[in-house]
DRENPADREN-160011 format. One record per residue (C-alpha): x, y negated, z negated; residue number from 1. Coordinates in Angstrom, 1 decimal. Each point is the difference from the previous one (the first is absolute). Layout:
N
<<X,Y,Z>,NUM>
...
***
This chain:
431
<<-44.6,-36.7,63.7>,1>
<<-2.0,2.9,-1.3>,2>
<<1.8,3.1,-1.2>,3>
<<-1.0,3.6,0.7>,4>
<<-1.4,0.2,-3.6>,5>
<<-3.7,-0.4,-0.4>,6>
<<-1.2,-3.1,-1.9>,7>
<<3.5,-1.4,-0.2>,8>
<<1.6,-2.9,1.7>,9>
<<3.5,-1.4,-0.6>,10>
<<2.0,-2.8,1.5>,11>
<<3.0,1.0,2.1>,12>
<<1.9,-3.2,-0.5>,13>
<<3.5,-0.3,-1.5>,14>
<<-1.0,-1.4,-3.4>,15>
<<1.4,1.4,-3.2>,16>
<<-3.6,0.8,-1.1>,17>
<<-0.5,2.2,3.1>,18>
<<3.2,1.8,-0.8>,19>
<<-1.1,0.7,-3.6>,20>
<<-3.4,1.2,1.3>,21>
<<1.7,2.6,2.2>,22>
<<2.2,1.0,-3.0>,23>
<<-3.1,0.4,-2.2>,24>
<<-1.6,2.3,2.6>,25>
<<3.1,2.2,0.3>,26>
<<0.5,0.3,-3.8>,27>
<<-3.6,1.2,-0.5>,28>
<<-0.2,2.2,3.1>,29>
<<-0.4,3.8,-0.8>,30>
<<-1.4,1.1,3.3>,31>
<<2.4,0.9,2.9>,32>
<<-2.4,-1.0,2.8>,33>
<<-0.8,-3.4,-1.6>,34>
<<3.7,-0.4,-0.6>,35>
<<0.8,0.5,3.7>,36>
<<-2.7,-2.6,0.9>,37>
<<1.7,-2.5,-2.3>,38>
<<3.4,0.8,1.5>,39>
<<-1.4,-0.4,3.5>,40>
<<-1.3,-3.5,-0.8>,41>
<<3.2,-1.0,-1.7>,42>
<<1.9,1.1,3.1>,43>
<<-2.0,-2.4,2.1>,44>
<<0.5,-2.9,-2.4>,45>
<<2.8,-2.5,-0.6>,46>
<<0.9,2.1,-3.1>,47>
<<1.1,3.1,1.9>,48>
<<3.6,-0.4,-0.9>,49>
<<-0.6,-1.1,-3.6>,50>
<<2.2,2.1,-2.4>,51>
<<-2.4,-0.4,-2.9>,52>
<<-2.9,1.6,2.0>,53>
<<2.4,2.6,1.5>,54>
<<0.9,1.2,-3.5>,55>
<<-3.7,0.1,-0.9>,56>
<<-0.7,2.1,3.1>,57>
<<2.7,2.5,-1.1>,58>
<<-1.6,0.2,-3.4>,59>
<<-3.5,0.3,1.5>,60>
<<0.9,2.8,2.4>,61>
<<1.8,1.8,-2.9>,62>
<<-3.1,-0.2,-2.2>,63>
<<-2.2,1.2,2.8>,64>
<<2.2,3.0,0.7>,65>
<<1.5,-1.0,3.3>,66>
<<3.7,0.0,-0.7>,67>
<<0.9,0.1,3.7>,68>
<<-1.8,-3.3,0.6>,69>
<<1.7,-1.4,-3.2>,70>
<<3.4,1.0,1.3>,71>
<<-0.7,-1.5,3.4>,72>
<<-0.8,-3.3,-1.6>,73>
<<3.1,0.1,-2.2>,74>
<<2.2,0.6,3.0>,75>
<<-1.5,-2.9,1.8>,76>
<<0.9,-2.5,-2.8>,77>
<<3.1,-2.0,0.9>,78>
<<2.6,0.2,-2.8>,79>
<<-2.4,1.7,-2.5>,80>
<<0.5,-0.8,-3.7>,81>
<<0.4,2.5,-2.8>,82>
<<-3.7,-0.5,-0.8>,83>
<<-0.9,1.5,3.3>,84>
<<2.0,3.2,-0.4>,85>
<<-1.2,0.4,-3.6>,86>
<<-3.6,-0.1,1.3>,87>
<<0.9,2.7,2.6>,88>
<<1.3,2.3,-2.7>,89>
<<-3.2,-0.4,-1.9>,90>
<<-2.0,0.7,3.1>,91>
<<1.9,3.3,0.6>,92>
<<-0.5,0.9,-3.7>,93>
<<-3.8,-0.5,0.4>,94>
<<0.1,2.3,3.0>,95>
<<2.0,2.6,-2.0>,96>
<<2.8,-0.3,2.6>,97>
<<3.0,0.1,-2.3>,98>
<<2.5,0.8,2.7>,99>
<<-0.6,-3.2,1.9>,100>
<<-0.3,-2.0,-3.2>,101>
<<3.5,1.2,-1.0>,102>
<<1.4,-0.6,3.5>,103>
<<-1.3,-3.6,-0.2>,104>
<<1.6,-0.4,-3.4>,105>
<<3.3,1.5,1.1>,106>
<<0.1,-2.2,3.1>,107>
<<-0.3,-3.2,-1.9>,108>
<<3.2,-2.0,-0.2>,109>
<<-1.2,-2.0,-3.0>,110>
<<-2.4,1.1,-2.8>,111>
<<-1.5,-1.8,-3.0>,112>
<<-1.8,1.2,-3.1>,113>
<<-3.3,0.2,1.9>,114>
<<1.6,2.3,2.6>,115>
<<1.2,2.4,-2.7>,116>
<<-3.4,-0.1,-1.8>,117>
<<-1.8,0.8,3.3>,118>
<<2.1,3.1,0.7>,119>
<<-0.2,1.2,-3.6>,120>
<<-3.8,-0.3,0.0>,121>
<<-0.2,1.7,3.4>,122>
<<1.8,3.1,-1.4>,123>
<<-1.8,0.1,-3.3>,124>
<<-3.5,-0.5,1.3>,125>
<<0.6,2.8,2.5>,126>
<<0.9,2.5,-2.7>,127>
<<3.8,-0.4,-0.1>,128>
<<0.6,-1.6,-3.4>,129>
<<3.5,1.5,-0.4>,130>
<<1.1,-1.5,3.3>,131>
<<-1.6,-3.3,-1.0>,132>
<<1.9,-0.1,-3.3>,133>
<<3.2,0.9,1.9>,134>
<<-0.4,-3.0,2.3>,135>
<<-1.0,-2.3,-2.9>,136>
<<3.2,0.8,-1.8>,137>
<<2.0,-0.9,3.2>,138>
<<-1.7,-3.5,0.3>,139>
<<2.7,-2.7,-0.5>,140>
<<-2.5,-2.5,-1.3>,141>
<<-3.1,0.8,-2.1>,142>
<<-2.5,-2.7,-0.9>,143>
<<-2.8,0.3,-2.5>,144>
<<-2.3,1.3,2.7>,145>
<<2.5,2.8,0.8>,146>
<<-0.1,1.2,-3.6>,147>
<<-3.8,-0.3,-0.3>,148>
<<-0.5,1.9,3.2>,149>
<<2.3,2.9,-0.9>,150>
<<-1.4,0.3,-3.6>,151>
<<-3.6,-0.1,1.3>,152>
<<0.8,2.7,2.7>,153>
<<1.5,2.3,-2.7>,154>
<<-3.1,-0.4,-2.2>,155>
<<-2.3,0.7,2.9>,156>
<<1.9,3.2,0.7>,157>
<<-0.2,1.0,-3.7>,158>
<<3.8,-0.5,-0.6>,159>
<<-0.4,-1.8,-3.3>,160>
<<3.6,0.8,-1.1>,161>
<<1.4,-1.5,3.1>,162>
<<-2.1,-3.1,-0.3>,163>
<<1.1,-0.4,-3.6>,164>
<<3.7,0.4,1.0>,165>
<<-0.5,-2.7,2.7>,166>
<<-1.8,-2.3,-2.5>,167>
<<2.9,0.3,-2.5>,168>
<<2.4,-1.1,2.8>,169>
<<-2.0,-3.0,1.1>,170>
<<2.0,-3.2,-0.4>,171>
<<-3.2,-1.9,-0.8>,172>
<<-3.1,1.9,-1.3>,173>
<<-3.0,-1.3,2.0>,174>
<<-3.5,0.1,-1.3>,175>
<<-1.0,2.1,3.0>,176>
<<2.5,2.7,-0.9>,177>
<<-0.8,-0.2,-3.7>,178>
<<-3.7,0.4,0.5>,179>
<<0.3,2.8,2.5>,180>
<<2.4,2.0,-2.2>,181>
<<-2.0,-0.6,-3.2>,182>
<<-3.2,1.2,1.7>,183>
<<1.7,3.1,1.4>,184>
<<1.5,1.0,-3.3>,185>
<<-3.3,-0.4,-1.8>,186>
<<-1.9,2.0,2.6>,187>
<<2.6,2.8,-0.1>,188>
<<-0.3,0.2,-3.8>,189>
<<3.5,-1.4,-0.8>,190>
<<-1.5,-2.2,-2.7>,191>
<<3.2,-0.5,-2.0>,192>
<<1.9,-1.2,3.1>,193>
<<-2.9,-2.2,1.0>,194>
<<-0.2,-1.6,-3.5>,195>
<<3.8,-0.6,0.0>,196>
<<-0.2,-1.7,3.4>,197>
<<-3.0,-2.1,-1.1>,198>
<<2.0,-1.2,-3.0>,199>
<<2.9,-0.9,2.2>,200>
<<-2.3,-2.0,2.3>,201>
<<-1.4,-1.9,-2.9>,202>
<<3.5,-0.9,-1.2>,203>
<<1.1,-1.1,3.5>,204>
<<-3.0,-2.2,0.7>,205>
<<0.7,-3.7,0.1>,206>
<<-2.0,-2.7,-1.7>,207>
<<-1.9,-0.7,3.2>,208>
<<-1.3,3.6,0.2>,209>
<<-1.2,-0.2,-3.6>,210>
<<-1.6,-3.4,0.7>,211>
<<-1.8,1.5,2.9>,212>
<<-1.2,2.8,-2.4>,213>
<<-1.3,-2.6,-2.4>,214>
<<-2.1,-1.5,2.8>,215>
<<-1.6,3.4,0.6>,216>
<<-1.0,1.3,-3.5>,217>
<<-1.7,-1.5,-3.0>,218>
<<1.4,0.6,-3.5>,219>
<<-0.6,3.7,-0.9>,220>
<<-0.5,1.5,-3.4>,221>
<<2.9,1.5,-2.0>,222>
<<0.1,3.8,-0.7>,223>
<<-1.1,-0.6,-3.6>,224>
<<-3.0,-2.1,1.2>,225>
<<-0.9,2.8,2.4>,226>
<<0.1,2.6,-2.7>,227>
<<-2.2,-2.2,-2.3>,228>
<<-2.5,-0.4,2.9>,229>
<<0.0,3.8,0.6>,230>
<<-0.7,0.6,-3.7>,231>
<<-2.9,-2.6,0.0>,232>
<<-1.5,1.5,3.2>,233>
<<0.1,3.5,-1.5>,234>
<<-1.7,-1.2,-3.2>,235>
<<-2.9,-1.7,2.0>,236>
<<-0.5,3.0,2.2>,237>
<<-0.2,2.4,-2.9>,238>
<<-2.8,-2.3,-1.3>,239>
<<-1.7,0.3,3.3>,240>
<<0.4,-3.7,0.8>,241>
<<1.0,0.3,3.7>,242>
<<-0.6,-3.7,1.0>,243>
<<2.0,-1.3,-2.9>,244>
<<2.8,2.5,0.7>,245>
<<0.0,-1.2,3.6>,246>
<<0.3,-3.6,-1.1>,247>
<<2.9,0.9,-2.4>,248>
<<1.8,1.8,2.8>,249>
<<-0.4,-2.9,2.3>,250>
<<1.1,-2.5,-2.5>,251>
<<3.1,2.1,-0.8>,252>
<<0.6,0.7,3.7>,253>
<<-0.2,3.7,-0.4>,254>
<<-1.2,0.2,3.6>,255>
<<0.1,3.7,0.7>,256>
<<-2.3,0.8,-2.9>,257>
<<-2.1,-3.1,0.8>,258>
<<-0.6,1.0,3.6>,259>
<<-1.0,3.5,-1.0>,260>
<<-2.5,-1.2,-2.6>,261>
<<-1.4,-2.6,2.4>,262>
<<-0.6,2.6,2.7>,263>
<<-1.9,2.0,-2.6>,264>
<<-2.1,-3.0,-0.9>,265>
<<-1.0,-1.0,3.5>,266>
<<1.0,-1.7,3.2>,267>
<<-0.3,-3.5,-1.3>,268>
<<2.2,0.7,-3.0>,269>
<<2.5,1.6,2.3>,270>
<<0.3,-2.9,2.5>,271>
<<0.0,-2.5,-2.8>,272>
<<2.9,1.8,-1.6>,273>
<<2.0,0.2,3.2>,274>
<<-0.5,-3.8,0.4>,275>
<<1.0,-0.6,-3.6>,276>
<<3.1,2.1,0.5>,277>
<<1.0,-1.9,3.1>,278>
<<-0.4,-3.4,-1.8>,279>
<<1.8,1.1,-3.2>,280>
<<2.9,1.8,1.7>,281>
<<0.9,-2.1,3.0>,282>
<<0.7,-3.6,0.7>,283>
<<-2.4,-1.9,2.3>,284>
<<1.0,0.4,3.6>,285>
<<1.9,3.3,-0.5>,286>
<<-1.1,2.3,2.8>,287>
<<-0.8,3.0,-2.3>,288>
<<-2.4,-2.3,-2.0>,289>
<<-1.7,-1.0,3.3>,290>
<<-0.5,3.5,1.1>,291>
<<-1.1,1.3,-3.4>,292>
<<-2.7,-2.8,-0.2>,293>
<<-1.2,0.9,3.4>,294>
<<-0.3,3.7,-0.9>,295>
<<-2.1,-1.2,-3.0>,296>
<<-2.2,-2.1,2.3>,297>
<<1.1,-3.1,-1.8>,298>
<<0.7,-2.1,3.1>,299>
<<-0.4,-3.4,-1.7>,300>
<<2.5,0.9,-2.7>,301>
<<2.8,0.1,2.6>,302>
<<0.1,-3.8,0.1>,303>
<<-0.7,-0.5,-3.7>,304>
<<2.7,0.1,-2.8>,305>
<<0.1,2.7,-2.6>,306>
<<-3.2,-0.8,-1.8>,307>
<<-3.4,1.7,-0.1>,308>
<<-1.2,-0.3,3.5>,309>
<<-3.6,1.2,-0.7>,310>
<<-1.4,-3.5,0.4>,311>
<<1.9,-0.8,3.2>,312>
<<-2.1,-0.7,3.1>,313>
<<0.5,2.6,2.7>,314>
<<2.4,-1.0,2.8>,315>
<<-1.6,-1.5,3.0>,316>
<<1.8,-0.9,3.2>,317>
<<1.1,-3.7,-0.2>,318>
<<0.8,-1.8,3.3>,319>
<<2.8,-2.5,0.1>,320>
<<-0.2,-2.7,-1.2>,321>
<<-2.1,1.1,-3.0>,322>
<<0.2,0.0,-3.8>,323>
<<1.5,3.0,-1.8>,324>
<<-2.1,3.0,-0.8>,325>
<<-2.0,-0.4,-3.2>,326>
<<2.1,1.2,-3.0>,327>
<<3.3,0.2,1.9>,328>
<<2.9,-1.1,-2.2>,329>
<<3.3,-1.6,1.1>,330>
<<2.3,2.6,-1.5>,331>
<<-1.8,2.8,1.9>,332>
<<-0.1,-1.9,3.3>,333>
<<3.7,-0.9,-0.2>,334>
<<0.8,3.6,-0.9>,335>
<<-1.8,1.3,3.0>,336>
<<1.7,-2.6,2.3>,337>
<<3.4,0.8,-1.4>,338>
<<-0.3,3.6,1.1>,339>
<<-2.6,-0.3,2.7>,340>
<<1.8,2.3,2.5>,341>
<<0.2,2.8,-2.6>,342>
<<-3.6,-0.6,-1.1>,343>
<<-1.3,0.1,3.6>,344>
<<2.1,3.1,0.7>,345>
<<-1.3,2.0,-3.0>,346>
<<-3.6,-1.0,0.9>,347>
<<0.4,0.9,3.6>,348>
<<1.5,3.4,-0.7>,349>
<<-2.6,0.9,-2.7>,350>
<<-3.3,-1.3,1.3>,351>
<<-2.9,-0.3,-2.5>,352>
<<-3.6,-1.1,0.4>,353>
<<-0.3,-3.8,0.2>,354>
<<3.7,-0.6,0.1>,355>
<<-0.4,-2.2,3.2>,356>
<<-1.4,-2.7,-2.2>,357>
<<3.2,-0.1,-2.1>,358>
<<2.2,0.1,3.0>,359>
<<-2.0,-2.8,1.6>,360>
<<0.3,-2.1,-3.1>,361>
<<3.8,0.7,-0.1>,362>
<<0.1,-1.5,3.5>,363>
<<-2.0,-3.0,-1.1>,364>
<<2.4,-0.6,-2.9>,365>
<<3.1,0.3,2.2>,366>
<<-1.5,-2.6,2.4>,367>
<<-1.4,-2.3,-2.7>,368>
<<2.9,0.1,-2.6>,369>
<<3.0,0.8,2.1>,370>
<<-0.9,-1.2,3.5>,371>
<<1.1,3.4,1.3>,372>
<<-2.2,0.4,3.0>,373>
<<1.7,3.1,1.4>,374>
<<-0.3,1.8,-3.3>,375>
<<-3.6,-1.0,-0.3>,376>
<<-0.8,1.3,3.5>,377>
<<1.8,3.3,-0.7>,378>
<<-2.3,0.4,-3.0>,379>
<<-3.1,-0.8,2.1>,380>
<<1.0,2.5,2.7>,381>
<<0.6,2.8,-2.6>,382>
<<-3.5,-0.8,-1.4>,383>
<<-1.4,0.3,3.5>,384>
<<-1.2,-3.6,0.1>,385>
<<-1.7,-1.1,3.2>,386>
<<1.3,-2.7,2.2>,387>
<<-2.1,-3.1,0.0>,388>
<<-0.6,-3.0,2.2>,389>
<<1.6,-3.2,-1.2>,390>
<<-1.5,-1.6,-3.1>,391>
<<1.4,-1.4,-3.2>,392>
<<-1.4,2.9,-1.9>,393>
<<1.4,2.7,2.3>,394>
<<2.7,2.2,-1.4>,395>
<<1.4,1.6,3.2>,396>
<<0.0,-1.7,3.4>,397>
<<3.4,0.8,1.5>,398>
<<2.6,2.1,-1.7>,399>
<<2.7,-2.1,-1.7>,400>
<<-1.7,-3.3,1.0>,401>
<<-1.3,-2.4,-2.7>,402>
<<-3.1,-1.4,1.6>,403>
<<-0.8,-2.1,-3.1>,404>
<<3.3,-1.8,-0.1>,405>
<<0.4,-0.3,3.8>,406>
<<-3.5,0.0,1.5>,407>
<<1.2,-1.5,3.3>,408>
<<3.1,2.1,0.7>,409>
<<-0.5,3.3,-1.8>,410>
<<-0.9,1.8,3.2>,411>
<<3.6,0.1,1.2>,412>
<<1.4,2.5,2.6>,413>
<<1.8,1.8,-2.8>,414>
<<-3.2,0.5,-2.0>,415>
<<-1.8,1.2,3.0>,416>
<<2.8,2.4,0.8>,417>
<<-0.1,1.4,-3.5>,418>
<<-3.7,0.7,0.5>,419>
<<0.8,1.9,3.2>,420>
<<2.6,2.1,-1.6>,421>
<<-2.4,0.7,-3.0>,422>
<<-2.8,0.9,2.4>,423>
<<2.2,2.4,2.0>,424>
<<1.2,1.6,-3.2>,425>
<<-3.6,0.6,-1.2>,426>
<<-1.0,1.5,3.3>,427>
<<3.0,2.4,0.3>,428>
<<-0.1,0.8,-3.7>,429>
<<-3.6,1.2,0.2>,430>
<<0.4,1.9,3.2>,431>
***
């Protein structure tokens, strides 16, 4: 049966996939009129009494600013769980209705850490930090999220001393709280406290954290080596040998000086120096390396190990199945695949000219080397790849369906339904 939405059709059967499709629509809905259309269709379906969808309806109406509708849905739920009431508190908070948020909180016979976090956030985000802190102190149970929330709220309100007090009392210091407080101290000019906190963080880090760090950075020069490099660069510049000074700064990884000199020498020197910095500082596959190479226009270097990439053939889209891009190295490909979500996220959030070729090839590698069809298709969609008719060289026929491995059965109802949801999201997202 066709829905009220233009260009969108969805089954109204009782399958789990249909239920998930309704859920996806509600989670992504930000428009009240569209939300009411979705609600009307759910009310006519077999899922009209489903608690999962009812909770999402409460959440959707809260996000869209209709707390009365959200409350009506909550009251219609038979034996509502804590989750439902927590969502209602959040809905009132978004509508700046603290009185009803507090009445809902006070009327709950049982509360969990999420309940306390919701009411604390409601007061703090509506300008009542002192009241939020008072309620936080009364909470009988505080999990890591509770501490993170309260510390972050204090920092946002400029109460750095309060945030530091809370941090000192934390049973387990989380990386979220550490990073937030460290950044706040540095921005406020409390450099000695920031330095002391940083030293404590270094001491408390476990072996796994340092192992992760070793996968990010290459070996860096010692302070004595940096001083020697600075002296050599100075000597060459006094002699007027700018290019030789640039090479010395690059070799000694004196990157601030190298980038300034390269900018003075010309655009090609500058972009080459950026690429050199990325390859010497970061391990292959680390997202900062990926983005830095894209800033430098060195797209092919993303999938090449830390060597001179000047002779590497430019990336070309490679359909699956296909051979690797010319010049690609195993260490770089494996590094990109190991952190593919972070690499995709950093490229999507910081678009550069030609980055779609790198994103497409990341998808190709996920498909070819890891058999991760969903990850590959996410990359193709981010790169705005076009849907194609079935062929062995096509990348994208139906979302989440491997037409190469399952040519006879890839066009499943689930795959078609994913296409419908995606199509609807594109239509409403661009309206």
